[in-house]
N, C-alpha and C positions, 0 to 999 in steps of 0.2 A: 330655711324649710319651713317657709311660712305655710298656712293651709287656706284652702278657698273660703274664705269670708260668703259668699253670694251661697244663699240659702236655696237656689235653685238649679245649683251646680254647674253654673259655664254660661248657663241659658241667660237671655234677657226677661225684664218683667214681661207676661202675656199679656197686650191689650184687651180688656174683658168683651168686647166689641166681637174677637173676633175667635178666643177658645185657642187652649193651646194644642189639643190636638190637630186643626188645621194649619199650624202655622210649622207645627215636629213634620207635618205632612209637605208641605211645600219644603221648605229643608231639606227634608231626604231626600224628594223626588229631585233634586236639583241633581244630588250627587248620584244615587243609586238609579243607576240608567237599565236596568232591567225591572222597576217597581213601574209598568204603565200599562196594566188590564187594568180593563175600566172594573166597576163594585159588579154589575150584573154582565157580566161575560166571564165562560169558563176560562182560565188561564192558560195558556199555550209556552209547551215548554221553552223557555228560555233559550239564547243561545249564548249569554254573555249576565256575567252577574256583575254584582258594586262594586266598584273601586273602592281602593284603602280609605279614601274620605268618608265614606257612607261608614267604616266601623268606627270613627270619631264623632261620629254624631250619635253615638249610640247611648249618650251619658244620662244618667237618673239623676232627681235629687235625691238617694242617697245615698249616691257617689261623693256628696261633699263630708259625705262626714266619715264616709271609709279611710283606709288609709294608700296611698299610690305607692307602686312598687320604691320610689326612693326612700318615701320614708318609713319601710317596712324593712330595708335593709339597713336605714337607723338606728330602728327600736333595734333590728336582730345584731344587730352587732354589739351598738351596747350593752344589750342583755346578754348578750357573748363574755366580754370584758368582765360584766360584774360575777360569772358564772369560775370564771380563769380564777378572778379575787377571792371568788367565796373556796374555791376547790384548795388554793396555795395554803390557804389560810390553816386546810385541814389534811395540809401538809403530799398534796395530788398536783399534778403536772399536766393540764389539760389543753388541746389546741382546738376547740373546736372550729368546724371549716367558716370562714366570711361570709357575709350575706354582700351577693351585687345586684344593686337595683339593675343593672343589663337583662341579667340572666334571672333576675324574678317578673321580670316584666317580658323575656323571651318565653316565658311557660304559661304566663297569667293569661289565658283568654276574655278578660275583661267579660265585657255584655255581651263579646259575640258569642258565646254560646250559650246565653241565659235562655235565648226561645230555639233552642234546639241548633245544628252547625245553621252559621250564617256568614262565615267569613271564606268566600272562596277559596282563594289561595290556601288557608289552613284547610278546605275541604278535597285538592288536590295532592295535597300532599298528605294528608294525616287522615282522609277519610274520617273514619267520627270519633277517632282516637283522640285525645289530648296529648299535648305538645310536653314529649319527654325533655325534663333535665341532659343536657349535656353530660353529665356523668352522674354516679352512683354516691359522688360525694355530699350526702345531703347530711343533716343533724340526726337523724333516727340512724342510718347507717353510721355513721361517725362514732355514736353512743354505745351500739351493738359492737362493735369490736374493742372496748375499751373491759379491762379485767375486774370480775362482778365487783372487787372490794371499792371501786373508784366508779362502779354503775351505782352499786348502793346507797355512797355519798352525793352523789349526781342526783338521783328522784327521791332518795328520801323514804320517807314511810310516816303512814299517818301520825304517829306521836310527835315525830324529829322530822320536817320541811327540808330534803334535798336543796342542791346551790341552786338550782330550775329554777324551784320555784320561792328561792329567796333573792335571785336576782329580782325575781319580778316581782314581787315586794319592795325592792329599794328602787326598781323604775316608777313604782307607782306612789311611791310616797308623797304623799307633797299633793297630789293630781287630785281632782274630783272628782268621787265616784259617778257612776257612768254604768247605765246596764247595757253591756252589748248583747249577751242573749238574747234582749227582747229585740235591738234591732235587729240583729238575726233570722229570729221568727218573723219579724213585719215584714224583713226583704222576702223569706220566702211565700207571706201569705199572700201580697199584692199580685209576685208573679202568678200565682194559682188564681185568685179572682180574678186576675186581667182574664184569663185562659176562659173563661167563659162569657165574659163581654160579646153584645150582641156580632160586629165589624167583627173580633176574631174568629168564630164560632164559621162565619160567614166566607172569611181567610181560608181556612184549610180547607174549606170544601171547595174552594178555588185553587191550592196546593194541590189533594187531593186528585183533581183534575189532571192538572200541568203534568203530576208525577205519572200519572196512567198512562197521559199521551207519550211519556217521556218511558213506556216500557214497568214500569215500577208500581207498584198496587200495592198501598199500603194505606188503612184507614186515618192514619195520624202521624203524623213529624215522630213520636213517642216510637210507635209503630216501627217505626222505618228504622231508626237508631236503636231500638231492642233486638231487631232481627237477630237469628241465633247464628245465622252464617257469619256474623263477626264476633271475633273471638277481641274484646275491646281488651283486656287482660293479658294477650301475647303482644309484644314492642309491634312485629309483621302487620304491614296493613295492607291486605291485596287490591288487587287491581281494582275488583267487581268493588271492594268497598269503597273505592276512591271515587269511581263512577256515580255510584250510587250518591253519594253524600255529595258528592256535586251538583246533581242533579237535583237533588234535595233540596241543598243551599240555594237554586238558580231561582226553582221554583218559589222558594220562602218572598224569594223578593219580587218577582214578577206576577205574584198571587196576590202584595201586599199585607202578607203575613207579617211580615217583620213588625213594617210598619203599624199596622194594627196591635198588634200586643201591646208591642213598644208603646203607643200612644196611651192605650189604656193604663196600661201600669205605671207610666210618667206619673198622669190623676189620682193615681191611688195610693201612690207616695208622696204627690203634695198635702193631699187629705191630711195621710199622716202624721207629716210633718207640722202640718196647719192644724191640729187635736192637739198636738202633746209638745208645744214648744218648750217646756220646766225639761222633758226627756233630750230633747235637741241640743239646748244649750250647753246641758249637763254631758251631753257624748261629744260636743266641740272642746269644751271646756279641757276635757280627759283626755284626749288626743295631742292636745295643745302642751301640756303644760307636759305629757311625758315624752313627746318631741322634743320639747325645748332641754328637759333634765337630757336625755339622752345624748344632743347634741352638746353637749357641755362634759358628760362626762367625756366622748370619744374625743373633743377639744383636749382637756384637763393628758387624756391619754397619750395623745400624738402628743403633745407639748415635752411631758416627759421623756420619751423615745427620743425627741429631738435632744432634747436638753443631754 
């Protein structure tokens, strides 16, 4: 499972005379049929949303340093294997739920929710809700069912690490230290800073006009998803929520809001990468080493089962 080695997360190098944002615009406009409103005109309610290809174009520079669903499954299953070994040494037999790449991908919105709802298919099906796992058999639910003494050995204490922490330490052994919390913070900051970009602010005005014409009066996309009519903790999604979220998504594309926000976000992330080469080199090396170790552990485990 090789890491992506391109620092631009899959995009080609951007000619300096053109500028990244301009090329991003041309790329996404080819696949997002609804992004057709002129910048100086109010956005009209869109009758169609972007197709699936548009979602695949929402790849950000930081994504090259994050795990894919397949990589998360490898790391998770290797961690599970180490937990099982650790607990066995303490006299307990446990079977944590396996991590499946397809399941992880199915419930992971990726960047399609970074700027609010922007996937027309998901909006029609889930409204403002996130897609939920097909079953409640998550690691947390599994651990909660274990007897208290077993959970104690699993989680441990401040003075005596449990098997979860010990498994993490074993998986990280030999890997270059990297500051993952710092990357998460930068990920949040570029999103917030991009929202203040003049082009994004203008696009929000067009989005507001589009939503108003569609019968929904909201001052911002944040206000739409925060509407008290939507109970996002309740698995049930009302038709009204689905219809509003669908209009929201269509207006985001027809107003150019997704495009503007994504472009500003991408530029900010590229600047952060350029200003912190050592940090990002450490992140890449750390992930590469952990994946190598995880893959080796799983291969050994599989070989042992076959033998």
